[in-house]
Each structure stands twice: as structure tokens, then as C-alpha cells.
C-alpha positions in Angstrom: -24.6 -7.2 13.7 -21.5 -9.4 12.8 -20.0 -8.9 9.6 -21.5 -12.3 8.1 -24.8 -11.2 9.2 -24.4 -7.8 7.8 -23.6 -9.2 4.3 -26.9 -10.8 4.1 -29.3 -8.2 6.0 -27.9 -4.7 5.2 -29.2 -3.1 2.0 -30.9 -6.3 1.1 -34.1 -5.1 3.2 -37.4 -7.0 2.2 -39.6 -5.7 -0.2 -42.5 -3.7 1.8 -44.7 -4.0 -0.9 -44.6 -8.2 -1.7 -42.9 -9.1 1.4 -40.1 -10.5 -1.1 -37.4 -11.6 0.8 -34.7 -10.4 -2.0 -35.6 -6.9 -3.2 -36.7 -6.3 -7.3 -34.1 -5.4 -9.4 -34.9 -1.8 -10.7 -34.2 -1.2 -14.2 -35.7 2.0 -14.8 -33.4 4.6 -16.1 -35.5 7.7 -15.4 -38.0 8.5 -12.4 -40.9 10.7 -12.1 -40.7 14.1 -10.4 -43.4 15.6 -8.3 -42.4 19.2 -9.1 -39.8 20.7 -11.6 -36.9 21.6 -9.7 -37.6 20.0 -6.5 -35.9 16.5 -7.0 -36.8 13.4 -5.2 -34.3 10.7 -4.1 -34.0 9.3 -7.4 -34.3 11.2 -10.6 -32.1 9.8 -13.2 -30.3 6.1 -13.2 -26.6 7.4 -13.4 -27.1 9.9 -10.5 -28.8 7.0 -8.4 -30.5 3.7 -8.7 -32.4 2.0 -5.8 -30.3 -1.5 -6.7 -27.3 0.0 -7.0 -28.0 2.2 -3.5 -28.7 -1.4 -1.7 -25.2 -2.6 -2.8 -23.6 0.6 -2.0 -25.1 0.4 1.6 -23.9 -3.2 2.2 -20.2 -2.0 0.8 -20.0 0.8 3.6 -21.2 -1.7 6.2 -18.7 -4.2 5.6 -15.5 -1.8 5.4 -17.0 0.3 8.1 -17.3 3.5 6.0 -19.9 6.1 5.7 -20.8 5.4 2.4 -19.6 3.8 -0.6 -19.8 4.3 -4.5 -20.4 1.0 -6.9 -18.4 1.6 -10.6 -18.6 0.0 -13.8 -15.3 -1.9 -13.1 -12.5 -1.6 -10.5 -10.5 0.5 -13.3 -13.5 2.6 -13.3 -13.2 3.2 -9.4 -9.4 3.8 -9.4 -9.7 6.3 -12.0 -12.3 8.1 -10.0 -10.2 8.5 -6.9 -7.5 9.8 -9.3 -9.6 12.2 -10.5 -9.3 14.2 -7.3 -6.2 15.3 -8.3 -5.3 17.9 -10.8 -2.6 19.0 -13.2 0.9 19.2 -11.6 0.0 17.0 -8.8 2.0 13.7 -7.5 1.3 10.1 -6.8 3.3 7.8 -4.9 2.2 4.2 -5.4 3.8 0.7 -4.4 6.1 -0.9 -6.7 3.9 -4.4 -6.2 0.6 -3.5 -7.9 -1.8 -4.2 -10.5 -0.6 -4.2 -14.1 -3.9 -2.0 -15.0 -3.1 0.5 -12.4 0.3 0.9 -13.4 -1.1 1.7 -16.9 -3.1 4.0 -15.6 -0.7 5.7 -13.6 1.8 6.0 -16.3 0.1 5.8 -19.7 -3.3 7.8 -18.9 -2.6 10.1 -16.0 0.5 11.5 -17.6 -1.6 13.0 -20.2 -3.1 15.2 -17.7 0.3 16.3 -16.3 0.0 14.3 -12.9 3.3 12.3 -12.0 4.1 9.0 -10.5 6.8 7.7 -8.3 7.1 3.7 -7.6 8.3 3.0 -3.8 8.2 -0.1 -2.2 6.0 0.0 0.4 7.5 -2.5 2.5 10.1 0.1 3.2 8.4 3.1 5.2 11.7 5.3 5.0 11.6 4.9 1.1 7.9 5.9 0.9 8.7 8.7 3.1 11.4 10.1 0.5 9.5 9.6 -2.5 6.7 11.9 -1.0 7.2 15.8 -2.3 5.4 19.3 -1.6 3.2 18.3 -4.8 2.2 14.7 -3.6 -1.4 14.6 -3.1 -2.2 10.6 -2.8 -0.1 7.6 -1.6 -1.8 4.6 -3.5 -1.3 1.0 -1.6 -2.1 -2.5 -2.2 -1.7 -4.9 0.2 -1.2 -8.1 -0.3 0.6 -6.7 -3.6 -0.2 -7.9 -6.8 1.6 -10.2 -7.9 4.3 -10.7 -5.3 2.0 -10.6 -2.1 3.9 -8.0 -0.3 2.6 -6.5 2.8 2.6 -2.9 3.7 1.6 -1.6 7.1 -1.2 0.3 6.5 -1.3 2.2 9.9 2.2 3.4 9.4 1.4 4.6 5.7 -1.7 6.2 6.9 0.0 8.0 9.5 3.1 9.2 7.1 0.4 10.3 4.7 -1.6 12.2 7.3 1.5 14.1 8.6 2.2 14.8 5.2 -1.1 16.3 4.0 -1.6 13.6 1.7 -4.8 11.2 1.0 -4.3 7.5 1.4 -5.9 5.0 -0.9 -6.0 1.1 -0.8 -6.9 -1.6 -3.1 -8.4 -3.7 -0.8 -9.4 -6.5 -3.4 -6.9 -9.3 -2.5 -7.8 -9.0 1.1 -11.4 -8.1 1.0 -13.1 -6.5 4.1 -13.1 -10.1 5.3 -9.5 -10.1 6.1 -8.5 -6.3 6.2 -10.7 -3.2 6.9 -8.1 -0.4 5.8 -10.8 2.6 7.3 -10.4 1.2 10.8 -6.4 1.5 10.2 -6.2 5.2 9.4 -6.9 4.9 5.5 -9.1 7.5 3.7 -10.1 5.5 0.6 -10.9 2.0 0.0 -10.9 0.5 -3.6 -12.4 -2.9 -5.1 -12.6 -4.7 -8.0 -16.0 -6.1 -7.3 -15.4 -8.4 -10.1 -13.4 -10.5 -8.1 -14.2 -11.8 -4.7 -17.3 -9.8 -4.0 -19.1 -11.0 -7.1 -17.2 -14.1 -6.7 -18.4 -16.4 -9.7 -16.7 -14.9 -12.9 -19.9 -13.3 -13.9 -19.8 -10.0 -13.6 -17.7 -6.8 -13.8 -17.6 -4.1 -11.0 -15.9 -1.8 -8.8 -16.2 -0.1 -5.5 -15.0 2.9 -3.3 -15.8 3.6 0.2 -14.7 6.3 2.8 -15.4 7.2 6.2 -15.2 11.0 5.5 -18.7 12.4 4.1 -17.2 15.7 2.6 -14.9 13.1 0.5 -17.7 10.8 -0.1 -19.4 14.0 -1.6 -16.5 14.7 -3.8 -15.9 11.5 -5.5 -19.8 11.2 -5.8 -19.8 14.5 -7.9 -17.0 12.7 -9.9 -18.8 9.7 -10.4 -21.9 11.5 -11.4 -20.3 13.5 -13.8 -18.2 10.7 -15.3 -20.7 8.3 -15.6 -19.0 5.1 -14.8 -21.7 3.8 -12.7 -22.7 0.0 -12.2 -25.7 -1.0 -13.7 -29.0 -2.5 -11.6 -28.5 -6.3 -12.8 -24.5 -6.3 -12.1 -25.5 -4.4 -8.9 -27.6 -7.5 -8.2 -25.1 -10.0 -8.7 -22.4 -8.4 -6.7 -25.3 -7.9 -3.7 -26.0 -11.8 -4.0 -22.2 -12.6 -3.9 -21.5 -10.6 -0.9 -23.9 -13.0 1.1 -21.4 -15.7 1.1 -18.3 -13.5 0.9 -16.9 -14.5 4.3 -17.7 -18.1 4.0 -15.9 -18.2 0.4 -12.7 -16.6 1.4 -12.3 -18.3 4.8 -12.3 -21.5 2.9 -10.2 -20.4 0.2 -7.5 -19.0 2.5 -7.4 -22.2 4.1 -6.8 -24.1 0.8 -4.3 -21.3 -0.3 -2.3 -21.6 3.2 -1.9 -25.8 2.5 -1.1 -25.2 -1.3 1.6 -22.5 -0.4 3.2 -25.1 2.0 3.0 -28.1 -0.4 4.9 -25.8 -3.3 7.5 -24.5 -0.5 8.5 -28.0 0.2 9.0 -28.9 -3.5 12.5 -28.6 -5.3 10.9 -27.9 -8.5 9.6 -24.5 -7.2 12.5 -21.9 -6.5 10.7 -19.7 -4.2 6.9 -19.0 -3.0 5.2 -15.6 -2.4 2.5 -16.0 0.3 2.0 -14.2 3.6 0.6 -16.9 5.4 4.3 -18.8 5.2 6.6 -17.8 8.1 9.2 -17.4 5.5 7.6 -14.6 4.1 9.1 -11.2 5.0 5.9 -9.7 5.9 4.3 -12.5 7.5 4.5 -11.3 11.1 2.8 -7.7 10.0 0.1 -9.6 8.1 -0.7 -12.0 11.1 -1.3 -8.7 13.0 -3.3 -6.6 10.1 -5.4 -9.4 8.3 -8.2 -11.2 10.3 -7.7 -14.7 10.7 -6.4 -15.6 7.3 -3.7 -14.6 4.6 -5.7 -14.4 1.6 -6.2 -17.0 -1.3 -3.8 -15.7 -3.7 -0.1 -16.7 -3.9 2.6 -16.7 -6.3 5.8 -19.1 -7.0 9.1 -19.1 -9.1 9.5 -22.2 -11.2 12.8 -23.9 -10.4 13.3 -24.5 -14.3 12.7 -20.8 -15.2 10.5 -19.4 -17.7 10.2 -22.2 -20.0 9.2 -24.7 -17.2 6.8 -21.8 -16.0 5.1 -21.8 -19.4 4.8 -25.4 -19.8 3.3 -25.7 -16.1 0.6 -22.9 -16.6 -0.6 -24.6 -20.0 -0.4 -28.1 -18.4 -3.0 -27.5 -15.5 -6.4 -29.0 -15.6 -8.5 -27.5 -12.8 -6.3 -24.4 -12.7 -7.7 -22.6 -15.5 -5.4 -20.3 -17.9 -6.9 -17.0 -17.4 -6.4 -13.6 -15.5 -8.5 -12.3 -13.0 -9.3 -13.8 -9.4 -11.4 -14.2 -6.6 -13.9 -16.7 -7.8 -15.0 -20.0 -7.3 -12.7 -21.6 -9.7 -9.3 -21.5 -9.3 -7.2 -19.9 -12.2 -3.5 -19.7 -13.0 -1.7 -17.3 -15.0 1.8 -15.6 -16.3 1.8 -12.1 -14.6 4.8 -11.0 -16.8 2.9 -12.2 -19.9 -1.0 -11.6 -18.8 -1.9 -9.5 -15.8 1.4 -7.4 -16.0 2.0 -7.3 -19.3 1.3 -3.5 -19.6 4.3 -2.9 -17.6 7.3 -1.6 -19.2 9.8 -4.5 -19.4 12.4 -2.9 -17.6 10.4 -1.7 -14.9 8.8 -5.1 -14.6 12.0 -6.8 -14.0 13.4 -4.0 -11.7 10.2 -4.8 -9.2 10.8 -8.3 -9.2 8.0 -9.8 -11.4 10.4 -12.4 -13.5 9.2 -14.4 -16.5 9.5 -17.6 -14.3 6.7 -16.1 -11.7 3.3 -17.9 -11.7 0.2 -16.7 -10.2 -2.7 -18.7 -8.3 -6.1 -17.8 -7.4 -7.4 -20.4 -5.4 -11.0 -21.3 -5.4 -13.1 -23.7 -3.9 -12.1 -26.7 -5.3 -11.0 -29.7 -3.0 -7.4 -29.1 -1.8 -6.2 -32.8 -2.7 -7.5 -32.2 -6.4 -5.7 -28.8 -6.5 -2.6 -30.3 -5.1 -2.4 -33.0 -7.6 -3.2 -30.9 -10.5 -0.1 -28.8 -9.5 2.0 -31.8 -9.0 1.2 -33.3 -12.5 1.7 -29.8 -14.0 5.1 -29.5 -12.3 6.2 -32.7 -13.7 5.3 -31.5 -17.2 
């Protein structure tokens, strides 16, 4: 079955008892066993839940993995992956990454004796130099957040494999609609399911997908032991969102492309970061690595500096000033003060996250309305 068909049917089998086309939500916290010590498929809802299992089947199918795990948030999913490491291990991560990931890597994992080195993922030589004998994980984001940098996933996965290092990709921005990292040799795919998968700003969730059954078993052990699982009702909401994922993402990509072209031609804008533009340094790589679109996230630098950027984000009417992304509503924010405020200030500037940088999450509103909103806000 094609992607769109699988998103609707895999993990969403009709209820055999009633014939309902939407499976029931299983809210039970515990399950009766036939014999003490002989466990049935479900025993306690932290360890497994029928509604969550259905979602995990869908996620694994869409990412072409052997299995998936659903978490209470994207950060819970990322944390589970990092718990594969031990004291004294080392992580290499990109410089263009989500602020919450930066905070976890630098201000939580350091308490467990795990070191982190940031390297520009657009420079494979720099990534290779950052890998040490203690490196156990290469953490990737592409497109990067918030500068939309593009990493060569095949090259990074090949380098990591030669070095005996696991690769993990935060695929939240691209979604499996546009990029399927497991097919490119990556070991672990992570999502904030809060974003495009849920798609409607009404659920918090995360996901991990892998292609190696042994690795899945290790991650499941950590998830079950630590308990950051996705609840049944939230699992239902994410599963419902996945049914329209491809349609939403394709349409959002089209609008984002047109908005990026509008902004790039506007003298009130100094620079636009969007891989769909030929001027983007990762454009050709993205065209070969992403499937029929360049994402619905973009950022730009206001020509008038930080003061103009501040006025702009407070003047939009359709673009709502809020963190998060990937939903039907368009959002606008200042990374330096919002999504990436957890960066140390010097590190944030050194990695190109300037005070005048504005990030857009393009929703499903009409292009003409969104363009008019940005136009009036730039005039403000």
C-alpha cells in the first residue's frame, strides 16, 4: 500500500466485536491474566496498551521501521534514546538543533557524565573530526531548527557506521512524508508527535522508530522502566492526525515555498532560510533527500534588526505568536527569545541564531491571506 493508504489503514483495523471502523480507545490501566507468571500480550498499561499499540504500528509502517514506541512528549522520546548511553560516553550533535534538545544535552546529560560536542552537520569533515573513541551517538536534525540547514543523512550514517556510532535523526520538521531516514541508513528516528503528526495543536506526544529489533528491545526496556509513555486518548488523537498527515504536509509545503519566495524578494527582509529556495546552500541536497517538498518551516532575518523583528512578530494577525509548529494554524516566533532561549547566549550567537531571526510555521490558511498578513506586519 502507498503511504497515504497505510496512514489510514495500518494500525486502524476495524473493531471485530462491533464492526466499528474506528477502533475503541482502551482506557484500562491493568489487564486480567489467566495464570500467575504467564503474561498475556497486555498486563499493565505502562508496559503496553491496545490503543498505543495501534498508533505504534502506524508509525513503524510510515517510517519503514520494524517497530515504534510512543512517548508522552518529543523530549521524553529524545531522553529515552540518550539513556542508551552510559557515564563517560560522548555525543556529537548538530549546531542547528531544537533548544529543548540543546538543554537536555548540555544541562541534564552532563549530570550523568555524558559529554557533548556540537558540529555543523553541513560539514561532514567537521563531524568526523568531532567523533572520538568515546562517541556513542551522532544526533542529527534536518532540516535544522531554526536555520533550516540540511544534513546529508546517507553520508552521516555511513560515517557513523564506520566509527561504530549510532545515528539518530529528529525527523519532526520533514515528517515521514518528505524524508524516511531509516531508508538512508540511520539507526533511530525521533519525532515530536505534538507537531505535524497530531497536526491540530491539541495533543502532546513523541515517537521513536527503528529498523533493528534488538535496538527496539533495548529502547522498550528503557521506556517501560522509566514510564514516559503516551496515554490512550492522546494516542487516539495522534493516530487520527496521521490519517491526514500527507495531505496536510503537501499543502503546507506549497504555501511555505510561495511565502519563502515572497520574503526573499522583499527588501524589508535581509535573508531567508528555506531549503526550497535555489539560494539555500542545501537546496540540491534537499531536493534529492526530501520527497516532493521542502517542508513547511522557514525562518528569515528582518532587515531592520532585532527591534523590527520584535515589532513584526507582535503585529501579525493570522500568524499567532507562539512556540510549537506543524499544526493547521500558522505560528510565528523569535527563536532567540522563545524556542531557543535555553541556549547559552554566546553559543546561540556563535551558531547563527541572531536576535533578528524570525521563525514561521506555515499552516493551512490561504496563501494570499498569509502573505497579506506578513506584508502588513513588515510595515509595522
